[in-house]
N, C-alpha and C positions, 0 to 999 in steps of 0.2 A: 351391578356390586351396588350402587348406592339405592337402586329401587327395592332387592333384595333386603338390604339393612334398614329399609323403611319400612316394609312389611312386618320385619320380626320386631322392631321396635312397637307398630302399631297394635300387633298380636298381644307384645307385653303389657300395652295398656287395655286392651280390649278383655283378654281372659280374667284378669281379677275381676273386672266390672260383671262379667258374666258370672263367676262364682259367687257374689255378691248377690245378684239379683235371682240366680238360682235358689240360693239358703233364704232369702226374703219370701219366695213366692211357695217355697215347700215348708216353711215355718208357719205361713197365712194358712195354707191348704189344711195342715194339721189340725189347727186350733179353731179354725172357720169352718170345715166340712168334714174332716175324717173322724176325728174324735168324738164330736157331737151326736155325728148321723151313727156311726157305728156303734157306739157304748153309750145310749139312750138309756138315761135313769129317770123315774118318776122324781116329781118335785124337783125343788131347787139342791138339794144334796147329792155331791157326786160318789158316784158307786167305784168301789174298790177297782173294778178295771178299768174306768176312765183315770183315775191316779196310777195306778200301775204302768198304763202305754204312756201317760203323760210323763212320768218319771225317766222312763226308758227312752223316749225321744227325746228329752232335755238333755240328758246325758249322754247320749250319741252325739248331740249336735253339737253343746257346748265343749265336747272334747274335739272335735272335728275342727272348730273356730279357733279354739284356743292353743292347738298344734298348730294350725294355719298362722296364728298370728307368732308364735315361737319361732316359727320358718323364718317368717320374715325379720323378725327382731334381734335374729341370731344368724345375720348373713356370714356366708362362707367366705373366708379370707386368706390369703397368703399370710404365714407366720413371719415372713420376713417382706416386709411393705416395699424394700429398695429391688427386690428381683426384676430384672429386666429381660423381658420374652427374648426367646431367640428369634422368633418370627415378628415381624413388626405387626402393626394392625393392618395395614395396607397390602399383605400379602394375598394371594386370590382368596375371594370369598366363599367358595365350595367349601371352606374348613372353616369353623366358626371357633374352634380351640386348638392351640397347639401345643404340643409336648414339650414339655422343658426338663425338669430331673425333680426325683423326688416324690412324684404326683402333681406337680404343679402345673397349670393349665391356664393360659391367659383367655378371657372370655370377650371376646367384642361388644356384645351389649352391656355389660357390667363395667368395660375397659378394666377390671382387674387381674391378678394375678390370683387365681385360686387354690388354695391346698386342698389335694384330693379331692379336685373337682369330679363330680357325678355328671350332670349335665345340667341345662339352665332350665328351670321353672318358668314358663309362661303364667301359668296360674298364680305364683307367689312374686313374678316379677324379679327374682335374684335366681343366684345358681346355688345349687345343692351340693355341698362338700363338706370339709370336717366339722363345721361347728352345728349345722343344722339337718344332717342326713337324718337323725335319731328322730326329730320332729316331723321332716318329711314323712319317714315312715308310717309313722301315728298317725299323722293326717290323713293318710291314703287307708289306712285300717277303717278308722272312724269315719271318714266320709263313705266307705264302701259300705259299711254296716248301716249308716244312715240313710243312705238312698234304697238300697236292698229292704230295709226296713219300710220305708215311704212305698217302697213299689207294692208291698204285702198290705198296706193299710189302703192304699189306691185301688188295689182290685177287690178289697173287701167293700169299699164304699162303691164302686159301680155296680157290684153284685146286689146289694143292700138298695143303692137310691134306684137303678137305673134296670136291675133284674137281669144283668149281662152274666151268664154263668160261664164260669172257666173250666170246666170239668174237663171238656173236650181240648188236648194239649194244642190242637191246632188255633183255638180261639186266638190265643195271643199272637200268633202269627198273623193272622189275617185283619185282628183289630184295627191297625192303622191305617191299611189301604181302604178298608171297608167303611169307616169313621171319616176319614177325606172325601170318599162320593158322596156318603150321607150329610155330610154338612153343607157340600156345595150344592145339593139339591136341596136343602132346606129342611132333611128329615130329621136332625139332631141340633141340640144347641150348641153354641159356641162355648159354652161351660164344659159340656161333654167331651167336645172335641179337642179343648186345651187339657182336659185333664188324662184324657188318651195320650197326647204328646208328652205329656209330663211322666206317665209310666216308662214309655221307651227312653226318655231323657235319663230317669233314673238309672233305669238296667245300664244304659249304655255307661255311664259316669261310676257306677257301681263296679261295673264289671272292670272298667279300665283302671280304677284305683286299685282293685283286686290285684289284676295283673301287675302294676307296680309294684306292689306292695311286695311281692313273690319274689319279683327281679332282683328288688333292693336286698330283701335280705338273704337273696342266695349268694350276692355281689360281695356282701357285707362280710358274710360267713368265710367267703373266700379269701378275702382282703383284696378285692379288687374295685376298681370304680368303672361305670359304664365308659367313658373315654378311654381306660384301659384297653376295656374289652373288644371295643369297636376297632382299634387300631391293632389287635394282637399283641401287645405289650405286655409283658411277663412283670409280675412283684418282685422286686427285689430280694424281701426277706419277709416271707408267710407266715404267720403266726397260726396257731391252731384256731380252729373256728369260735372256741371259746372266747380266746382272747381276742380274735376280730371283732366276736359282738360286745364283748364287754368294752371293747374301745369305744365304739359308738354308744351303746345305750347306757354306759356307766354300771357302776356295781349298785345304784339303785333302781335297776331296772323295772322291777316288780312297781314301785311306786309310778313312775314314769308312765308304764302300762295302763296304768287306771287315771290318772292324773296329769295333765298338761303342764308339768313343772320341770323345772331345770335338774337332771339326772347326773349330767358329765361332769367327771372333774377335769380341771386343764391339768394336763400330764408335765411333769418337772421341765420335758425337753422342748413342750411348745413355749412353757414360760420362759425357758432361757434363751429361746429366738425372738422372744418379743422384747427383750433387754438389749439385743445385740445392736 
């Protein structure tokens, strides 16, 4: 039990460091290699293509980081801080959250009772629930878009700089094993091998975030959380999918889709619970 909790807490600290490191590396590769090489312009004047792709990348990156920050700044907590879990934190460790009532779950890592707890996100280091589900979904959307956009520019850079053709679909499937062999044989540089590794990192993160986003949107539309679905628990009162989405994304959802700003208004019921 203690070993598993130690591993989970270690992952809780390592995952955010990995995210920030990947972000810095992606930012550096774009502005030091990709954009200057792919969109070369004569003289010191920047071409319209350079400005366009710079603006697109910065917009995607800032939205991903903004929603990531909002997810951390608005931790999911129980509306009633005095709720006592039915199961104590010392119960069998194979289950990390215990069902209470009205969607409340106890998280061993956060050591809190979480209202509408969906899951514990190691990349943000906290639980996803009533206050930050909207920011987590937008974080997944923009992280996926940033990674897939970086993948496209990375492929273009390898094509321009190293004359690697990606016309054959099998090229991308065989690129990593062949590059690994060539690197240890000394046939390619460390930079080229690192860029190939980053292509697969972007692909993996992009597809994972896209899958998370689709899953969370479907659960929100059904009025469920992942904790409830995993345990086969039915929701007591399911509203319409429009009402469920509005409850998470707020009435100003369009603004929140383009900017990492707060769009969810506190409901009267939640405000009443806070004063109990």
